[in-house]
N, CA, C, O and the ligand as a Tripos MOL2 file, in Angstrom:
@<TRIPOS>MOLECULE
protein
  257   255    65     0     0
PROTEIN
NO_CHARGES

@<TRIPOS>ATOM
      1 N           0.8240   -1.2160   -0.0170 N.3       1 MET1
      2 CA         -0.0090   -0.0150    0.0070 C.3       1 MET1
      3 C           0.8850    1.2590   -0.0150 C.2       1 MET1
      4 O           1.7870    1.4020    0.8100 O.2       1 MET1
      5 N           0.6330    2.1200   -0.9130 N.am      2 TYR2
      6 CA          1.4780    3.2720   -1.0480 C.3       2 TYR2
      7 C           0.6350    4.5600   -1.1960 C.2       2 TYR2
      8 O          -0.4700    4.5580   -1.7380 O.2       2 TYR2
      9 N           1.2210    5.6510   -0.6850 N.am      3 SER3
     10 CA          0.5490    6.9060   -0.7910 C.3       3 SER3
     11 C           1.2890    7.7900   -1.7810 C.2       3 SER3
     12 O           2.4540    8.1340   -1.5780 O.2       3 SER3
     13 N           0.5970    8.1540   -2.8570 N.am      4 ARG4
     14 CA          1.2780    8.9320   -3.9000 C.3       4 ARG4
     15 C           0.8150   10.4140   -3.7860 C.2       4 ARG4
     16 O          -0.3660   10.7030   -3.5960 O.2       4 ARG4
     17 N           1.7520   11.2870   -3.9050 N.am      5 THR5
     18 CA          1.4480   12.7010   -3.9050 C.3       5 THR5
     19 C           2.1020   13.3370   -5.0550 C.2       5 THR5
     20 O           3.1750   12.9260   -5.4980 O.2       5 THR5
     21 N           1.4290   14.3870   -5.5660 N.am      6 GLN6
     22 CA          2.0150   15.0420   -6.7310 C.3       6 GLN6
     23 C           2.5910   16.4660   -6.2770 C.2       6 GLN6
     24 O           2.0400   17.1920   -5.4490 O.2       6 GLN6
     25 N           3.7110   16.7330   -6.9060 N.am      7 ASN7
     26 CA          4.3940   17.9710   -6.6190 C.3       7 ASN7
     27 C           3.8950   19.0940   -7.5460 C.2       7 ASN7
     28 O           3.2350   18.8330   -8.5520 O.2       7 ASN7
     29 N           4.2030   20.2660   -7.2110 N.am      8 GLU8
     30 CA          3.7410   21.4130   -8.0070 C.3       8 GLU8
     31 C           4.2520   21.3560   -9.4240 C.2       8 GLU8
     32 O           3.5860   21.8200  -10.3490 O.2       8 GLU8
     33 N           5.4300   20.7900   -9.6020 N.am      9 ASN9
     34 CA          5.9760   20.6450  -10.9550 C.3       9 ASN9
     35 C           5.5700   19.4340  -11.7380 C.2       9 ASN9
     36 O           6.1090   19.1320  -12.8030 O.2       9 ASN9
     37 N           4.5670   18.7260  -11.1580 N.am     10 GLY10
     38 CA          4.0040   17.6010  -11.8530 C.3      10 GLY10
     39 C           4.6690   16.2340  -11.5980 C.2      10 GLY10
     40 O           4.1840   15.2000  -12.0560 O.2      10 GLY10
     41 N           5.7590   16.2570  -10.8760 N.am     11 THR11
     42 CA          6.3630   14.9630  -10.5550 C.3      11 THR11
     43 C           5.7170   14.3470   -9.2990 C.2      11 THR11
     44 O           5.0050   15.0480   -8.5800 O.2      11 THR11
     45 N           5.9380   13.1130   -9.0350 N.am     12 TYR12
     46 CA          5.3260   12.4130   -7.9420 C.3      12 TYR12
     47 C           6.2720   11.9300   -6.8680 C.2      12 TYR12
     48 O           7.4490   11.6550   -7.1010 O.2      12 TYR12
     49 N           5.6960   11.8390   -5.6660 N.am     13 ASN13
     50 CA          6.4000   11.1920   -4.5520 C.3      13 ASN13
     51 C           5.5830    9.9960   -4.1730 C.2      13 ASN13
     52 O           4.3680    9.9820   -4.3700 O.2      13 ASN13
     53 N           6.2190    9.0050   -3.6400 N.am     14 THR14
     54 CA          5.4470    7.8340   -3.1460 C.3      14 THR14
     55 C           6.0690    7.3910   -1.7750 C.2      14 THR14
     56 O           7.2780    7.3710   -1.5410 O.2      14 THR14
     57 N           5.0790    7.0410   -0.9080 N.am     15 ARG15
     58 CA          5.4240    6.7440    0.4610 C.3      15 ARG15
     59 C           4.7800    5.4320    0.8860 C.2      15 ARG15
     60 O           3.6040    5.2040    0.6020 O.2      15 ARG15
     61 N           5.5040    4.5990    1.5370 N.am     16 CYS16
     62 CA          4.9730    3.3310    1.9830 C.3      16 CYS16
     63 C           4.0950    3.5700    3.2510 C.2      16 CYS16
     64 O           4.4980    4.2530    4.1930 O.2      16 CYS16
     65 N           2.8940    2.9790    3.2200 N.am     17 LEU17
     66 CA          1.9830    3.2390    4.3520 C.3      17 LEU17
     67 C           2.2170    2.1960    5.5080 C.2      17 LEU17
     68 O           1.5940    2.2780    6.5670 O.2      17 LEU17
     69 N           3.0870    1.2710    5.2700 N.am     18 TYR18
     70 CA          3.4600    0.3690    6.3590 C.3      18 TYR18
     71 C           4.5740    0.9330    7.2460 C.2      18 TYR18
     72 O           4.4530    0.9650    8.4710 O.2      18 TYR18
     73 N           5.6270    1.3630    6.6240 N.am     19 CYS19
     74 CA          6.7720    1.8730    7.4090 C.3      19 CYS19
     75 C           6.9090    3.4140    7.2950 C.2      19 CYS19
     76 O           7.8090    4.0020    7.8950 O.2      19 CYS19
     77 N           6.0300    4.0430    6.5390 N.am     20 PHE20
     78 CA          6.0050    5.4800    6.3580 C.3      20 PHE20
     79 C           7.3520    6.0820    5.8600 C.2      20 PHE20
     80 O           7.7220    7.2220    6.1390 O.2      20 PHE20
     81 N           8.0300    5.2180    5.1130 N.am     21 MET21
     82 CA          9.2680    5.6910    4.4420 C.3      21 MET21
     83 C           8.9560    6.2440    3.0430 C.2      21 MET21
     84 O           8.1790    5.6720    2.2780 O.2      21 MET21
     85 N           9.5820    7.3530    2.7540 N.am     22 THR22
     86 CA          9.4500    7.8450    1.3640 C.3      22 THR22
     87 C          10.3310    6.9700    0.4500 C.2      22 THR22
     88 O          11.5530    6.8980    0.5820 O.2      22 THR22
     89 N           9.6310    6.3210   -0.4740 N.am     23 ILE23
     90 CA         10.3660    5.4210   -1.3240 C.3      23 ILE23
     91 C          11.0100    6.1400   -2.5050 C.2      23 ILE23
     92 O          12.1310    5.8300   -2.9080 O.2      23 ILE23
     93 N          10.2730    7.1090   -3.0480 N.am     24 ALA24
     94 CA         10.8210    7.9050   -4.1460 C.3      24 ALA24
     95 C          10.1790    9.2910   -4.1370 C.2      24 ALA24
     96 O           9.0580    9.5260   -3.6860 O.2      24 ALA24
     97 N          10.9990   10.1720   -4.6750 N.am     25 SER25
     98 CA         10.4750   11.5920   -4.7980 C.3      25 SER25
     99 C          10.9040   12.1150   -6.1640 C.2      25 SER25
    100 O          11.9050   11.7150   -6.7590 O.2      25 SER25
    101 N          10.0560   13.0490   -6.6100 N.am     26 ALA26
    102 CA         10.3260   13.7030   -7.9130 C.3      26 ALA26
    103 C          10.3630   12.6330   -9.0320 C.2      26 ALA26
    104 O          11.2200   12.7110   -9.9120 O.2      26 ALA26
    105 N           9.5010   11.6920   -9.0150 N.am     27 VAL27
    106 CA          9.3260   10.6910  -10.0720 C.3      27 VAL27
    107 C           8.4540   11.2180  -11.1790 C.2      27 VAL27
    108 O           7.4250   11.8370  -10.9070 O.2      27 VAL27
    109 N           8.8260   10.9940  -12.4010 N.am     28 GLU28
    110 CA          8.0760   11.6450  -13.4770 C.3      28 GLU28
    111 C           6.9460   10.8580  -14.0750 C.2      28 GLU28
    112 O           6.0040   11.4420  -14.6110 O.2      28 GLU28
    113 N           7.0130    9.5090  -13.9960 N.am     29 THR29
    114 CA          5.9500    8.6900  -14.5820 C.3      29 THR29
    115 C           5.3880    7.7130  -13.6280 C.2      29 THR29
    116 O           5.9940    7.3380  -12.6240 O.2      29 THR29
    117 N           4.1260    7.2830  -13.9990 N.am     30 ASP30
    118 CA          3.4610    6.2440  -13.2310 C.3      30 ASP30
    119 C           4.1880    4.9080  -13.2570 C.2      30 ASP30
    120 O           4.2500    4.1570  -12.2830 O.2      30 ASP30
    121 N           4.7210    4.6730  -14.4190 N.am     31 ARG31
    122 CA          5.4860    3.3910  -14.6330 C.3      31 ARG31
    123 C           6.6820    3.3240  -13.7130 C.2      31 ARG31
    124 O           6.9620    2.2850  -13.1140 O.2      31 ARG31
    125 N           7.3930    4.4450  -13.6010 N.am     32 GLU32
    126 CA          8.5790    4.5320  -12.7590 C.3      32 GLU32
    127 C           8.1440    4.3670  -11.2830 C.2      32 GLU32
    128 O           8.8000    3.6780  -10.5020 O.2      32 GLU32
    129 N           7.0410    5.0070  -10.9350 N.am     33 LEU33
    130 CA          6.4920    4.8340   -9.5470 C.3      33 LEU33
    131 C           6.2230    3.3990   -9.2380 C.2      33 LEU33
    132 O           6.6100    2.9130   -8.1740 O.2      33 LEU33
    133 N           5.5910    2.7230  -10.1050 N.am     34 ALA34
    134 CA          5.2350    1.2710   -9.9360 C.3      34 ALA34
    135 C           6.4940    0.4510   -9.7680 C.2      34 ALA34
    136 O           6.5630   -0.4540   -8.9360 O.2      34 ALA34
    137 N           7.4840    0.7800  -10.5690 N.am     35 ARG35
    138 CA          8.7360    0.0220  -10.5410 C.3      35 ARG35
    139 C           9.4430    0.2290   -9.2110 C.2      35 ARG35
    140 O           9.9440   -0.7230   -8.6110 O.2      35 ARG35
    141 N           9.4830    1.4530   -8.7590 N.am     36 LEU36
    142 CA         10.1530    1.7820   -7.4590 C.3      36 LEU36
    143 C           9.4280    1.1650   -6.2740 C.2      36 LEU36
    144 O          10.0480    0.6490   -5.3440 O.2      36 LEU36
    145 N           8.1040    1.2280   -6.3280 N.am     37 GLU37
    146 CA          7.3040    0.6090   -5.2920 C.3      37 GLU37
    147 C           7.5160   -0.9080   -5.2010 C.2      37 GLU37
    148 O           7.6170   -1.4840   -4.1180 O.2      37 GLU37
    149 N           7.5750   -1.5010   -6.3340 N.am     38 ALA38
    150 CA          7.7680   -2.9620   -6.3760 C.3      38 ALA38
    151 C           9.1520   -3.3580   -5.8280 C.2      38 ALA38
    152 O           9.3420   -4.4820   -5.3640 O.2      38 ALA38
    153 N          10.0940   -2.4410   -5.8850 N.am     39 ARG39
    154 CA         11.4630   -2.7100   -5.4100 C.3      39 ARG39
    155 C          11.5870   -2.5410   -3.9280 C.2      39 ARG39
    156 O          12.5450   -3.0320   -3.3300 O.2      39 ARG39
    157 N          10.6170   -1.8400   -3.2950 N.am     40 HIS40
    158 CA         10.6880   -1.6300   -1.8500 C.3      40 HIS40
    159 C          10.4200   -2.8690   -1.0610 C.2      40 HIS40
    160 O           9.3180   -3.4160   -1.0790 O.2      40 HIS40
    161 N          11.4600   -3.3170   -0.3510 N.am     41 ILE41
    162 CA         11.2100   -4.4100    0.5790 C.3      41 ILE41
    163 C          10.9940   -3.8490    1.9250 C.2      41 ILE41
    164 O          11.8820   -3.2620    2.5430 O.2      41 ILE41
    165 N           9.7190   -4.0510    2.3990 N.am     42 CYS42
    166 CA          9.2890   -3.2960    3.6110 C.3      42 CYS42
    167 C           9.4370   -4.1770    4.8530 C.2      42 CYS42
    168 O           8.8520   -5.2560    4.9420 O.2      42 CYS42
    169 N          10.2230   -3.6980    5.7920 N.am     43 PRO43
    170 CA         10.4200   -4.4800    6.9760 C.3      43 PRO43
    171 C           9.1540   -4.6140    7.8610 C.2      43 PRO43
    172 O           8.9320   -5.6270    8.5240 O.2      43 PRO43
    173 N           8.3280   -3.5220    7.8330 N.am     44 GLU44
    174 CA          7.0990   -3.5110    8.6020 C.3      44 GLU44
    175 C           6.0570   -4.4640    8.0410 C.2      44 GLU44
    176 O           5.3160   -5.1210    8.7720 O.2      44 GLU44
    177 N           6.0300   -4.5110    6.7380 N.am     45 ARG45
    178 CA          5.0640   -5.3770    6.0610 C.3      45 ARG45
    179 C           5.4680   -6.8140    6.2450 C.2      45 ARG45
    180 O           4.6100   -7.6630    6.4880 O.2      45 ARG45
    181 N           6.7810   -7.1260    6.1330 N.am     46 ALA46
    182 CA          7.2330   -8.4420    6.3030 C.3      46 ALA46
    183 C           6.8720   -8.9690    7.7370 C.2      46 ALA46
    184 O           6.4590  -10.1160    7.9120 O.2      46 ALA46
    185 N           7.0410   -8.1240    8.6870 N.am     47 LEU47
    186 CA          6.7510   -8.4550   10.0650 C.3      47 LEU47
    187 C           5.2390   -8.6030   10.2410 C.2      47 LEU47
    188 O           4.8190   -9.5330   10.9290 O.2      47 LEU47
    189 N           4.4330   -7.7820    9.6880 N.am     48 ALA48
    190 CA          3.0090   -7.9090    9.7710 C.3      48 ALA48
    191 C           2.4950   -9.2820    9.1960 C.2      48 ALA48
    192 O           1.6300   -9.9600    9.7490 O.2      48 ALA48
    193 N           3.1180   -9.6030    8.0470 N.am     49 GLU49
    194 CA          2.7250  -10.8760    7.3640 C.3      49 GLU49
    195 C           3.1860  -12.0840    8.1690 C.2      49 GLU49
    196 O           2.5050  -13.1100    8.1760 O.2      49 GLU49
    197 N           4.3140  -11.9880    8.8390 N.am     50 LEU50
    198 CA          4.8330  -13.0290    9.6480 C.3      50 LEU50
    199 C           3.9360  -13.2800   10.8170 C.2      50 LEU50
    200 O           3.6440  -14.4350   11.1250 O.2      50 LEU50
    201 N           3.4800  -12.2290   11.4920 N.am     51 LEU51
    202 CA          2.6130  -12.2550   12.6500 C.3      51 LEU51
    203 C           1.2630  -12.8330   12.2370 C.2      51 LEU51
    204 O           0.6710  -13.6320   12.9610 O.2      51 LEU51
    205 N           0.7880  -12.4210   11.0720 N.am     52 ALA52
    206 CA         -0.4950  -12.9490   10.6210 C.3      52 ALA52
    207 C          -0.4310  -14.4620   10.3330 C.2      52 ALA52
    208 O          -1.3970  -15.1970   10.5390 O.2      52 ALA52
    209 N           0.7320  -14.8880    9.8550 N.am     53 MET53
    210 CA          0.9810  -16.2890    9.5740 C.3      53 MET53
    211 C           0.9680  -17.0330   10.8840 C.2      53 MET53
    212 O           0.3160  -18.0700   11.0070 O.2      53 MET53
    213 N           1.6690  -16.5220   11.8480 N.am     54 GLU54
    214 CA          1.8330  -17.2120   13.1370 C.3      54 GLU54
    215 C           0.3930  -17.3330   13.8470 C.2      54 GLU54
    216 O           0.0650  -18.3650   14.4330 O.2      54 GLU54
    217 N          -0.3690  -16.3020   13.7610 N.am     55 ILE55
    218 CA         -1.7460  -16.3430   14.3120 C.3      55 ILE55
    219 C          -2.5460  -17.3430   13.6080 C.2      55 ILE55
    220 O          -3.3100  -18.0620   14.2520 O.2      55 ILE55
    221 N          -2.4350  -17.4500   12.3360 N.am     56 ALA56
    222 CA         -3.1300  -18.4690   11.5810 C.3      56 ALA56
    223 C          -2.7430  -19.9080   11.9620 C.2      56 ALA56
    224 O          -3.5840  -20.8010   12.0730 O.2      56 ALA56
    225 N          -1.4780  -20.0790   12.1490 N.am     57 ILE57
    226 CA         -0.9090  -21.3910   12.5730 C.3      57 ILE57
    227 C          -1.4290  -21.7240   14.0130 C.2      57 ILE57
    228 O          -1.8510  -22.8540   14.2610 O.2      57 ILE57
    229 N          -1.3990  -20.8040   14.8960 N.am     58 GLU58
    230 CA         -1.7970  -20.9920   16.2230 C.3      58 GLU58
    231 C          -3.3130  -21.3470   16.3480 C.2      58 GLU58
    232 O          -3.7100  -22.2200   17.1200 O.2      58 GLU58
    233 N          -4.1340  -20.6130   15.5400 N.am     59 SER59
    234 CA         -5.5750  -20.8840   15.5790 C.3      59 SER59
    235 C          -5.8920  -22.2220   14.9860 C.2      59 SER59
    236 O          -6.8740  -22.8640   15.3590 O.2      59 SER59
    237 N          -5.0690  -22.6440   14.0700 N.am     60 ARG60
    238 CA         -5.2690  -23.9980   13.4300 C.3      60 ARG60
    239 C          -4.9300  -25.0360   14.4720 C.2      60 ARG60
    240 O          -5.6240  -26.0450   14.5990 O.2      60 ARG60
    241 N          -3.8970  -24.8040   15.1990 N.am     61 LYS61
    242 CA         -3.4990  -25.8170   16.3160 C.3      61 LYS61
    243 C          -4.6150  -25.9860   17.3240 C.2      61 LYS61
    244 O          -4.9280  -27.0990   17.7470 O.2      61 LYS61
    245 N          -5.2140  -24.8660   17.7050 N.am     62 GLN62
    246 CA         -6.2610  -24.9290   18.7130 C.3      62 GLN62
    247 C          -7.5410  -25.6180   18.2130 C.2      62 GLN62
    248 O          -8.3010  -26.2180   18.9730 O.2      62 GLN62
    249 N          -7.7340  -25.4960   16.8900 N.am     63 ALA63
    250 CA         -8.9560  -26.0780   16.2900 C.3      63 ALA63
    251 C          -8.8850  -27.6230   16.2510 C.2      63 ALA63
    252 O          -9.8960  -28.3130   16.3810 O.2      63 ALA63
    253 N          -7.6750  -28.1270   16.0710 N.am     64 SER64
    254 CA         -7.5330  -29.6090   15.9710 C.3      64 SER64
    255 C          -7.2890  -30.2850   17.2380 C.2      64 SER64
    256 O          -7.1560  -31.5080   17.2690 O.2      64 SER64
    257 ZN          7.6170    0.0330    3.7730 Zn       65 ZN65
@<TRIPOS>BOND
     1     1     2 1
     2     2     3 1
     3     3     4 2
     4     3     5 am
     5     5     6 1
     6     6     7 1
     7     7     8 2
     8     7     9 am
     9     9    10 1
    10    10    11 1
    11    11    12 2
    12    11    13 am
    13    13    14 1
    14    14    15 1
    15    15    16 2
    16    15    17 am
    17    17    18 1
    18    18    19 1
    19    19    20 2
    20    19    21 am
    21    21    22 1
    22    22    23 1
    23    23    24 2
    24    23    25 am
    25    25    26 1
    26    26    27 1
    27    27    28 2
    28    27    29 am
    29    29    30 1
    30    30    31 1
    31    31    32 2
    32    31    33 am
    33    33    34 1
    34    34    35 1
    35    35    36 2
    36    35    37 am
    37    37    38 1
    38    38    39 1
    39    39    40 2
    40    39    41 am
    41    41    42 1
    42    42    43 1
    43    43    44 2
    44    43    45 am
    45    45    46 1
    46    46    47 1
    47    47    48 2
    48    47    49 am
    49    49    50 1
    50    50    51 1
    51    51    52 2
    52    51    53 am
    53    53    54 1
    54    54    55 1
    55    55    56 2
    56    55    57 am
    57    57    58 1
    58    58    59 1
    59    59    60 2
    60    59    61 am
    61    61    62 1
    62    62    63 1
    63    63    64 2
    64    63    65 am
    65    65    66 1
    66    66    67 1
    67    67    68 2
    68    67    69 am
    69    69    70 1
    70    70    71 1
    71    71    72 2
    72    71    73 am
    73    73    74 1
    74    74    75 1
    75    75    76 2
    76    75    77 am
    77    77    78 1
    78    78    79 1
    79    79    80 2
    80    79    81 am
    81    81    82 1
    82    82    83 1
    83    83    84 2
    84    83    85 am
    85    85    86 1
    86    86    87 1
    87    87    88 2
    88    87    89 am
    89    89    90 1
    90    90    91 1
    91    91    92 2
    92    91    93 am
    93    93    94 1
    94    94    95 1
    95    95    96 2
    96    95    97 am
    97    97    98 1
    98    98    99 1
    99    99   100 2
   100    99   101 am
   101   101   102 1
   102   102   103 1
   103   103   104 2
   104   103   105 am
   105   105   106 1
   106   106   107 1
   107   107   108 2
   108   107   109 am
   109   109   110 1
   110   110   111 1
   111   111   112 2
   112   111   113 am
   113   113   114 1
   114   114   115 1
   115   115   116 2
   116   115   117 am
   117   117   118 1
   118   118   119 1
   119   119   120 2
   120   119   121 am
   121   121   122 1
   122   122   123 1
   123   123   124 2
   124   123   125 am
   125   125   126 1
   126   126   127 1
   127   127   128 2
   128   127   129 am
   129   129   130 1
   130   130   131 1
   131   131   132 2
   132   131   133 am
   133   133   134 1
   134   134   135 1
   135   135   136 2
   136   135   137 am
   137   137   138 1
   138   138   139 1
   139   139   140 2
   140   139   141 am
   141   141   142 1
   142   142   143 1
   143   143   144 2
   144   143   145 am
   145   145   146 1
   146   146   147 1
   147   147   148 2
   148   147   149 am
   149   149   150 1
   150   150   151 1
   151   151   152 2
   152   151   153 am
   153   153   154 1
   154   154   155 1
   155   155   156 2
   156   155   157 am
   157   157   158 1
   158   158   159 1
   159   159   160 2
   160   159   161 am
   161   161   162 1
   162   162   163 1
   163   163   164 2
   164   163   165 am
   165   165   166 1
   166   166   167 1
   167   167   168 2
   168   167   169 am
   169   169   170 1
   170   170   171 1
   171   171   172 2
   172   171   173 am
   173   173   174 1
   174   174   175 1
   175   175   176 2
   176   175   177 am
   177   177   178 1
   178   178   179 1
   179   179   180 2
   180   179   181 am
   181   181   182 1
   182   182   183 1
   183   183   184 2
   184   183   185 am
   185   185   186 1
   186   186   187 1
   187   187   188 2
   188   187   189 am
   189   189   190 1
   190   190   191 1
   191   191   192 2
   192   191   193 am
   193   193   194 1
   194   194   195 1
   195   195   196 2
   196   195   197 am
   197   197   198 1
   198   198   199 1
   199   199   200 2
   200   199   201 am
   201   201   202 1
   202   202   203 1
   203   203   204 2
   204   203   205 am
   205   205   206 1
   206   206   207 1
   207   207   208 2
   208   207   209 am
   209   209   210 1
   210   210   211 1
   211   211   212 2
   212   211   213 am
   213   213   214 1
   214   214   215 1
   215   215   216 2
   216   215   217 am
   217   217   218 1
   218   218   219 1
   219   219   220 2
   220   219   221 am
   221   221   222 1
   222   222   223 1
   223   223   224 2
   224   223   225 am
   225   225   226 1
   226   226   227 1
   227   227   228 2
   228   227   229 am
   229   229   230 1
   230   230   231 1
   231   231   232 2
   232   231   233 am
   233   233   234 1
   234   234   235 1
   235   235   236 2
   236   235   237 am
   237   237   238 1
   238   238   239 1
   239   239   240 2
   240   239   241 am
   241   241   242 1
   242   242   243 1
   243   243   244 2
   244   243   245 am
   245   245   246 1
   246   246   247 1
   247   247   248 2
   248   247   249 am
   249   249   250 1
   250   250   251 1
   251   251   252 2
   252   251   253 am
   253   253   254 1
   254   254   255 1
   255   255   256 2
@<TRIPOS>SUBSTRUCTURE
     1 MET1         2 RESIDUE 1 A MET
     2 TYR2         6 RESIDUE 1 A TYR
     3 SER3        10 RESIDUE 1 A SER
     4 ARG4        14 RESIDUE 1 A ARG
     5 THR5        18 RESIDUE 1 A THR
     6 GLN6        22 RESIDUE 1 A GLN
     7 ASN7        26 RESIDUE 1 A ASN
     8 GLU8        30 RESIDUE 1 A GLU
     9 ASN9        34 RESIDUE 1 A ASN
    10 GLY10       38 RESIDUE 1 A GLY
    11 THR11       42 RESIDUE 1 A THR
    12 TYR12       46 RESIDUE 1 A TYR
    13 ASN13       50 RESIDUE 1 A ASN
    14 THR14       54 RESIDUE 1 A THR
    15 ARG15       58 RESIDUE 1 A ARG
    16 CYS16       62 RESIDUE 1 A CYS
    17 LEU17       66 RESIDUE 1 A LEU
    18 TYR18       70 RESIDUE 1 A TYR
    19 CYS19       74 RESIDUE 1 A CYS
    20 PHE20       78 RESIDUE 1 A PHE
    21 MET21       82 RESIDUE 1 A MET
    22 THR22       86 RESIDUE 1 A THR
    23 ILE23       90 RESIDUE 1 A ILE
    24 ALA24       94 RESIDUE 1 A ALA
    25 SER25       98 RESIDUE 1 A SER
    26 ALA26      102 RESIDUE 1 A ALA
    27 VAL27      106 RESIDUE 1 A VAL
    28 GLU28      110 RESIDUE 1 A GLU
    29 THR29      114 RESIDUE 1 A THR
    30 ASP30      118 RESIDUE 1 A ASP
    31 ARG31      122 RESIDUE 1 A ARG
    32 GLU32      126 RESIDUE 1 A GLU
    33 LEU33      130 RESIDUE 1 A LEU
    34 ALA34      134 RESIDUE 1 A ALA
    35 ARG35      138 RESIDUE 1 A ARG
    36 LEU36      142 RESIDUE 1 A LEU
    37 GLU37      146 RESIDUE 1 A GLU
    38 ALA38      150 RESIDUE 1 A ALA
    39 ARG39      154 RESIDUE 1 A ARG
    40 HIS40      158 RESIDUE 1 A HIS
    41 ILE41      162 RESIDUE 1 A ILE
    42 CYS42      166 RESIDUE 1 A CYS
    43 PRO43      170 RESIDUE 1 A PRO
    44 GLU44      174 RESIDUE 1 A GLU
    45 ARG45      178 RESIDUE 1 A ARG
    46 ALA46      182 RESIDUE 1 A ALA
    47 LEU47      186 RESIDUE 1 A LEU
    48 ALA48      190 RESIDUE 1 A ALA
    49 GLU49      194 RESIDUE 1 A GLU
    50 LEU50      198 RESIDUE 1 A LEU
    51 LEU51      202 RESIDUE 1 A LEU
    52 ALA52      206 RESIDUE 1 A ALA
    53 MET53      210 RESIDUE 1 A MET
    54 GLU54      214 RESIDUE 1 A GLU
    55 ILE55      218 RESIDUE 1 A ILE
    56 ALA56      222 RESIDUE 1 A ALA
    57 ILE57      226 RESIDUE 1 A ILE
    58 GLU58      230 RESIDUE 1 A GLU
    59 SER59      234 RESIDUE 1 A SER
    60 ARG60      238 RESIDUE 1 A ARG
    61 LYS61      242 RESIDUE 1 A LYS
    62 GLN62      246 RESIDUE 1 A GLN
    63 ALA63      250 RESIDUE 1 A ALA
    64 SER64      254 RESIDUE 1 A SER
    65 ZN65       257 GROUP 0 **** ****
């Protein structure tokens, strides 16, 4: 999940909504934004997914 904002000169900034890090600024095209966003490896998101996985495993254990 990313938050894109546009600058006065028409370029874009994009920020990760998980770790609130600015991934890129003054990007000129949508395609470039998508490329840079795809390249972001988010520590917060990885952690959130790991926790979700553990919760799923735990709840499965309790069910059986
Ligand atoms: Zn992030």
